N, C-alpha and C positions, 0 to 999 in steps of 0.2 A: 853488265847484265842487269836488266830490269828486275827489281825485287818481286814483281808480279808473276814472274815465270818460275814455277816450282823446280827445285833441284831434284827432288825425289817424288815418287808417286805412291799412294797407298796400294797395298795388294788388292787385286780385283780380277775377275775373270768373267767373260761372257761365253755363252755356249753356241753361238751361231756366227757365221761369216756373212757379210764383212763387218758386222758389229753395229751397235747403235750408239750414236754420240750422246743422246739424251740420258743414257744410263751410266755414263762415265763420271768418275770423281777423281780429280776436279774435271770440269768440262774443258775440252780443248779450246784454246783461244783462236777463233777463226772468224770473228765478225768484223775485223778491220777497224776496231774502235779507235785506235790511235793512228790510223793511216791517213795521210794528207794527200788527197788526189790533185791532179793537175790537168785533167781532161785529155789524157794521153790516148784514150780509145773512144773518143767522142763519136757517136753515130755508127759504131761498128757492131757487128753481131758475132756471137761466139756459141759454140757447142762445147759443153764440158761434161765428160763422162765421169761417173763416180762423184758427182757434184753435190750430193745430198749432205755430205759431212766431211770432216777432216780437211785435207789439203784441197779437195775439190770445192768444198764450201768456201774456204778462204779465197780461192781463185775467183769463184763466181761473184762474191761480194766485192772484191777489189776491182774486178773488171767493171762491175756496175758502177762503182764509185768513180771510175775513170770514164764513164759514159757509154758503156756497151750494154746492149740487150743480150740476154743469154737463154739458151735452152739447156736444161740440166737433165741428163740421163742418169738413172739410178736403178738398182735392182728391185727392192720392195720395201725400203725403209721410209714408209709414208710420213711419219712424224718428223723425221730429220729432213726429208725433202721439202716439206711444207714450211719448215723453219728457214731453210735456205731461201725459199721463194719469198717469205716474209721479209727477210733481211735485204734481198735484192730489190724488192718492190719499194722498200722504205727509202731507197736512194732515188726513186722516181723512174727507175728503168723497168723494162719488161722481163719477166721470167716465166718461161714455159717449162713444164715438167713432163717427162715420159718415163714410165717404169717398164722394166723387163730385163731379160738376161742377154747381155751383149755377146755371150759365148754362143748364142744361137744366131746363125747368119741371117735368118729371116728377120730377127729383131734389129740387127744392125741396119738392114735395109729400111726397116720401118722408122728407125731414128733419123736416118738420112732423109727419108721422104718427109717426115714431120718438120725437120729443120728447113728444108727447101720450101715447104708450104708456109711456114711461119715467117721466114726472113728473105726468101729468094736466094740471095748470095750469102755465103758464110765467110766472114773475114778471118775468123780464128777457130781452129779446132784444137781442143785440149783433150788428148787421150790419157785418161787418168784412172779409169776403173781397174781394180785389181783385187785378188784374194791371195791368201797364203796359208799354208798348213804345215806346222812343225812336225818333223819326224826325227827320231834319234839316229837312224842309219839309212843308207841307200836302199837296203833290202825292205825297209818298211814303207817305201813309196810305191803304192800300187799303180798299175797302168791307168786305172780310172782316175786316181788323183793327179797323175802326171798330165793326162789329157785334159782334165777339168781346169787345172791351173793354166795350161797353155791356151785353152779356149777363152778363158776370161781375160787373161793378161796380155796375150799376144794376138790370137786369131781375131778377137773382137776388135782390137785396135786396127789390125790390118784390113779387115772387112769394112769397118766404118770409114776409114780413110779412103779406101778405094771407091766407096759409094759417094762420098762427099767431095772428092777431089775436083770433079767437074764444076762444082758450085763455088769453089774458092778462086777468087779473081787474082790477077797480078797485084802484088802488094799484100796479099794475105799470108797467113802463116799457120803452121802446124807445130804444136808443142806436145811432146810425149813425156810421160812420167816414167823414168827408169828408177834406179836405186843404187845406193852405195854398194849393195850386195853384188851388183854386176861387176864391180871392180875388185872387191876384197873377198868375194865368195861368202858362203854361209853354210856351215856344217849341218845345221838343222833345217835349212830352207833351200835345199839343193835345186828342187824344181822351180821354186819361185825365183831364185837367183838366176837360173838359166833363162827364164822368160825375160828377165830384166837385161841380161846380156844380149838377147835377141833384139830387144827394143833399141839398144844402142846401135847395133848393126843396121837395123831398119831405119833409124833416124839418119845415119850417115849416108846410107844408100839412097833413100828417098830424096834427101837434100840435093844430091847430085843429079837425080833424075828430073827434078822439077825446077832447078835453079833458072833455067832459061825461060820458064813460064812466069818468073817473077815471084815465086812462092818460096818462102824461107821455112826450113824444118830444123828445129832444135829440140833439146830435151833438158829435163831437170832430174838430178839424181839425189834425192833427199837422203839424209842419214836417219838417225833415230828420232822420228817425229811422233808426237802424242796424238794418235788418231784411233778410231774405233778398231782398226785392224789389230792393234796391240793387245788389248784385253781379250779380243776374240781369237788370238793366236797363241798366247803364252800363258804359263801358269801364274798364279798370284805372286809367287816368289820372284819369278822372272820379271813381271811387270814392276815390282818394287825396285828392281835394279836397272830398269830400262833407261838407257842413255848415259849411264855412269861410265861406260868404257871410252867415250870420246874425250878429247882434250878439254872441252868445256864442262865436262862432268855433269851434264844434265840433258834431258830430252828437249828437242826443239818443239816449237808450237807452229801450227799451220799458218798463222799470221806472219811467221818469220820466213816462210817458204813462198807464200803467195806473191810477194814482190818480184821474185825471179820470173814468174810467168808474165806479170805485167811488163817487165822489161823486155822479155823476148817477144811479146805480142805487139809492142809499141814501135814507133819509128826510131826510138833510141837504139834499137838492135838492128837497124837497117843493113849493117855490114856484117851480120852474123848469120851463118847457116851451117848445119852439120855439127853444131857444138853442144856441149853439155855443161850445165851449171851445177855446182856441188854445195848446196846448203847442208852441211853435215856436222857442224859442231867442231870442226878442226881436223877431221880425219884426212890424212894425206893419201890420195889415190893416184894411180897412174892411168892416163888416158882421158 
């Protein structure tokens, strides 16, 4: 383990979802500083949702380092989004931004229209936007929260994929962000874990539906990764213990997850579809 990756985190909390990366201490490592590119995505285009911060930012930066132009969709985190744009453009690649709520079907259509306008074809779609809200018991999860979590995490993904699928050529791919919670569950994140289970089923189903079109569909199931969702979801005490439960005894960094997306987006994964990668610090999961 690199000594630059902290084993523990200072207690902290944010009061809004999905959280602001610029307010976190320490800042997540998601700028690909130590990443060595090899031109694996040269000349390709990508749409990345939730790309303003966390895992999404790391993916955007690594894709750009590998030669891709990107469109980053985000909710309203303007400072974080423009930092992602700065990091991408520093590699010499193009970065378009579009803000709005993907839980709104009309906005999903607007993102798709903007992507087609910018790039024409979309080689890579990364469905990564998400939110989560902790509750102590099932009875505490309101119908409004349940619907909201599914709208952001699953309906937005479903609707955007449906809108962009005609623009994805043979040889293109879709990568969905699920979670370790889809496999081991989460007592305090039951609605969130349920959306992530739905994403696994969607990934496997869609992969079968589009394989004859030459489109691959895979997913990544991160474990405890240091992203803005963490201080925006948990108490300061829980943040201080975040990641300690996995065999590696520490939270992962976005830069440790981003290469999974590069692999799945590249020709290195040309014989993989309907699969899930598990960067989770050593947790053993089934499926």
